[in-house]
C-alpha positions as CSV (number, residue, x, y, z in Angstrom):
1,M,-0.6,-0.1,0.2
2,K,1.4,3.3,-0.9
3,F,0.5,6.7,-0.9
4,V,1.7,9.9,-2.6
5,G,-1.2,12.4,-0.9
6,R,-2.3,15.0,-3.3
7,I,-4.1,13.4,-6.1
8,N,-6.1,14.5,-9.0
9,V,-10.1,14.8,-8.3
10,S,-12.0,14.1,-11.3
11,M,-15.5,16.3,-11.4
12,E,-16.3,14.2,-14.7
13,E,-19.5,13.1,-14.6
14,I,-20.0,9.3,-15.9
15,P,-23.1,7.6,-15.9
16,L,-24.1,4.8,-13.9
17,Q,-23.9,2.0,-16.3
18,K,-20.3,3.3,-17.0
19,L,-19.2,2.9,-14.3
20,E,-20.4,0.0,-13.0
21,E,-18.9,-1.8,-16.5
22,K,-15.4,0.3,-14.5
23,F,-15.6,-1.6,-11.0
24,K,-16.9,-4.3,-11.3
25,Y,-14.6,-5.8,-8.7
26,L,-17.7,-5.1,-6.2
27,K,-19.8,-6.9,-5.0
28,P,-23.0,-6.0,-4.8
29,G,-24.0,-3.1,-2.5
30,G,-20.6,-1.4,-3.4
31,H,-19.1,-3.9,-0.7
32,Y,-15.8,-4.3,-1.7
33,I,-13.5,-7.2,0.5
34,P,-9.4,-6.9,0.3
35,D,-8.4,-10.1,-0.7
36,G,-4.9,-11.5,0.6
37,C,-4.7,-9.2,3.3
38,K,-6.7,-8.2,7.1
39,P,-8.6,-4.7,6.8
40,M,-7.6,-1.8,8.1
41,N,-11.3,-1.5,9.2
42,R,-15.0,-2.5,8.5
43,V,-16.5,0.5,7.5
44,A,-19.9,1.9,6.5
45,I,-20.2,5.2,4.9
46,I,-22.7,6.0,5.3
47,I,-24.3,9.2,2.1
48,P,-27.4,11.1,2.9
49,F,-29.0,12.1,-0.1
50,R,-31.8,13.8,-1.7
51,D,-31.6,15.4,-5.4
52,R,-27.9,15.6,-6.3
53,E,-27.4,13.1,-9.2
54,S,-24.5,14.3,-10.4
55,H,-22.5,14.6,-7.3
56,L,-23.7,11.0,-6.5
57,H,-21.9,10.0,-10.4
58,I,-19.0,11.9,-9.1
59,L,-18.5,10.5,-6.0
60,L,-18.8,7.1,-6.4
61,N,-16.0,7.9,-9.4
62,N,-13.6,9.2,-7.1
63,M,-14.5,7.1,-3.9
64,H,-13.9,3.3,-4.9
65,P,-10.9,3.9,-6.4
66,F,-10.1,6.1,-3.3
67,L,-11.3,3.9,-0.5
68,T,-10.0,0.0,-2.1
69,K,-6.4,1.6,-1.8
70,Q,-7.0,2.1,1.5
71,M,-7.4,-1.7,2.0
72,L,-10.2,-0.9,3.5
73,D,-13.6,-3.8,3.9
74,Y,-16.2,-1.5,3.2
75,S,-19.4,-0.5,1.6
76,I,-21.1,2.8,0.0
77,I,-24.5,3.0,1.7
78,V,-27.3,6.0,0.1
79,V,-30.0,6.6,2.3
80,E,-32.7,9.3,0.6
81,Q,-35.3,11.1,1.3
82,T,-39.1,10.7,0.2
83,A,-39.9,14.0,-1.6
84,N,-42.6,16.7,-0.3
85,Q,-40.4,16.8,3.1
86,T,-38.0,19.2,5.1
87,F,-34.8,18.1,4.2
88,N,-33.3,16.6,7.7
89,R,-29.2,15.3,7.1
90,A,-29.0,14.2,10.6
91,K,-32.1,11.9,10.9
92,L,-30.6,10.3,7.5
93,L,-28.1,9.7,9.0
94,N,-29.0,8.2,11.7
95,V,-31.2,5.6,9.7
96,G,-28.0,4.7,7.8
97,Y,-26.2,3.3,11.2
98,V,-29.8,2.0,12.4
99,E,-29.6,0.2,9.3
100,A,-26.2,-0.6,8.1
101,N,-26.1,-2.6,11.7
102,K,-28.4,-4.6,10.2
103,M,-26.4,-5.7,7.5
104,Y,-23.1,-6.3,8.5
105,D,-20.5,-6.4,11.5
106,W,-19.7,-2.9,10.8
107,Q,-16.7,-2.0,13.1
108,C,-17.0,2.1,12.3
109,Y,-19.6,4.7,10.3
110,V,-18.2,7.6,7.9
111,F,-21.3,10.0,7.6
112,H,-19.9,11.8,4.3
113,D,-21.8,14.2,2.2
114,V,-22.2,13.5,-0.8
115,D,-20.4,17.2,-2.2
116,L,-17.6,16.4,-0.8
117,L,-14.5,14.5,-2.3
118,P,-11.4,13.3,-0.8
119,E,-7.8,15.4,-1.8
120,D,-5.2,13.2,-0.4
121,D,-5.4,9.6,0.0
122,R,-3.1,9.4,3.7
123,N,-6.8,10.8,4.5
124,L,-7.4,7.3,6.0
125,H,-11.3,6.4,6.4
126,V,-10.6,4.5,9.5
127,C,-11.6,5.3,13.2
128,P,-9.9,6.4,15.9
129,D,-10.1,4.2,18.9
130,K,-10.4,7.0,21.8
131,N,-12.1,10.0,20.0
132,P,-15.1,11.3,16.9
133,R,-12.4,12.4,13.5
134,H,-13.6,15.0,11.8
135,M,-12.5,13.7,8.3
136,A,-12.6,16.8,6.2
137,V,-10.8,20.1,8.4
138,A,-9.7,21.3,4.8
139,V,-12.6,22.5,2.4
140,N,-11.5,24.4,-1.0
141,K,-14.6,26.2,0.2
142,F,-12.9,27.5,3.1
143,N,-9.9,28.0,1.6
144,Y,-8.6,24.7,3.0
145,K,-8.9,26.3,6.9
146,L,-11.2,25.1,8.9
147,F,-14.6,27.0,9.0
148,Y,-14.9,27.8,13.3
149,Q,-13.4,25.7,15.9
150,E,-16.9,23.3,16.5
151,M,-16.9,22.5,12.9
152,F,-17.7,18.6,13.2
153,G,-19.1,18.7,9.5
154,T,-19.1,17.4,6.0
155,S,-17.6,14.4,6.8
156,S,-16.8,12.8,10.4
157,A,-16.0,9.2,11.8
158,L,-17.3,7.6,14.2
159,T,-16.9,4.2,15.9
160,K,-19.7,2.0,17.2
161,D,-19.1,2.5,20.6
162,Q,-18.7,6.2,20.5
163,F,-22.5,6.9,18.8
164,N,-24.4,4.8,20.1
165,K,-22.5,6.9,22.8
166,T,-23.4,10.4,22.1
167,N,-27.3,9.0,21.4
168,G,-26.2,9.0,17.5
169,F,-27.4,12.6,15.8
170,S,-30.2,15.1,16.7
171,N,-32.8,14.1,14.4
172,R,-35.0,18.2,15.2
173,Y,-32.5,19.5,12.5
174,W,-35.1,19.7,9.9
175,G,-33.6,22.3,6.5
176,W,-29.9,22.7,6.4
177,G,-27.8,24.0,9.3
178,G,-26.9,23.3,13.3
179,E,-27.5,19.0,13.0
180,D,-22.9,18.7,13.1
181,D,-21.8,21.8,15.2
182,D,-24.9,19.8,18.1
183,M,-22.8,16.5,17.1
184,Y,-19.9,18.4,18.1
185,Y,-21.1,19.1,22.1
186,R,-22.3,16.0,22.2
187,C,-19.3,14.2,21.1
188,R,-17.7,17.1,24.3
189,Y,-19.9,16.4,26.6
190,K,-20.7,12.7,27.0
191,L,-17.2,12.0,25.2
192,L,-15.1,13.8,27.5
193,E,-17.9,13.2,30.3
194,H,-19.3,16.4,31.0
195,T,-22.8,17.3,31.3
196,K,-25.5,18.5,29.2
197,D,-28.9,16.1,29.3
198,D,-30.3,17.6,25.8
199,W,-29.1,14.7,24.1
200,K,-30.2,12.1,25.8
201,G,-34.0,11.9,24.5
202,D,-32.8,13.3,20.8
203,G,-31.2,11.0,18.7
204,L,-31.2,7.0,18.2
205,N,-33.4,6.5,21.1
206,S,-35.5,8.9,19.4
207,L,-35.8,7.6,15.9
208,K,-38.6,6.9,14.4
209,Y,-39.6,6.2,10.4
210,K,-40.6,4.2,7.2
211,I,-38.1,2.5,5.4
212,L,-39.8,2.3,1.4
213,N,-37.0,0.2,0.0
214,I,-33.8,-1.8,0.1
215,T,-31.7,-2.1,-2.5
216,S,-28.2,-3.7,-3.4
217,K,-26.7,-2.4,-5.9
218,P,-23.7,-2.5,-7.7
219,L,-22.1,0.0,-6.7
220,F,-23.9,1.4,-3.6
221,T,-27.0,0.1,-1.4
222,H,-29.8,2.8,-1.2
223,I,-32.3,2.8,1.1
224,L,-35.0,5.0,0.7
225,V,-36.9,6.5,3.2
226,D,-39.6,8.3,4.9
227,L,-38.8,10.3,7.7
228,L,-42.5,10.8,8.9
229,E,-41.9,14.6,9.1
230,A,-45.6,15.9,9.7
231,E,-45.8,12.5,12.9
232,E,-42.6,14.2,13.9
233,R,-43.5,17.9,14.1
234,A,-47.1,17.2,15.4
235,S,-45.7,15.3,18.3
236,V,-42.8,17.8,19.0
237,E,-45.9,20.7,18.6
238,A,-47.7,18.9,21.5
239,K,-45.3,18.7,23.4
240,L,-44.5,22.7,24.2
241,C,-48.8,22.9,24.2
242,H,-48.7,21.4,27.6
């Protein structure tokens, strides 16, 4: 395994059919298991998705060679929210985590935005044992600097134990923004043994959704889900009224 550092990123949008031919060595569901060696980690790459088809094609074209080079036992899991609902990135990630655990014995979970492409092959997509890891501290959009200290978004890696201890992401962030900062503080308060109670009742233990379809595609596993927005908003409003 030889890394070169900065790598060329392809922004070409290639049709899925051609990508499937290019990466025909993958197992169903976009699952790769290296031959002849013990993989560094068993990693689920969980991607929240809606209406970003071109970004998904570009991501798949870049991520599969990037991850196979790192000799990981991995799969890409795309969690798509049904139409006519406000986007909820964090809840999609929670759904992806729960459903991924039903599929395979993963050790590490990388929560990865569809429009983020790795530019350095030394950025290993594995989970450290002690602390969650922010995978995207240097992004071209922010001139390769951390936008603010508490930023924990775009791509982050947590072990099963870490994610369970933080109770996952908050389910309350309908629309873009806020969920990553919330996770930063969950990690800080829970994993660093501080005290803050908000996370205890909002996350994996309060997650409600309805799976509409799960498809094992050649390049990824696709999960279509109803996040039950109307039901959840009604429940929150009812609590506020009492």
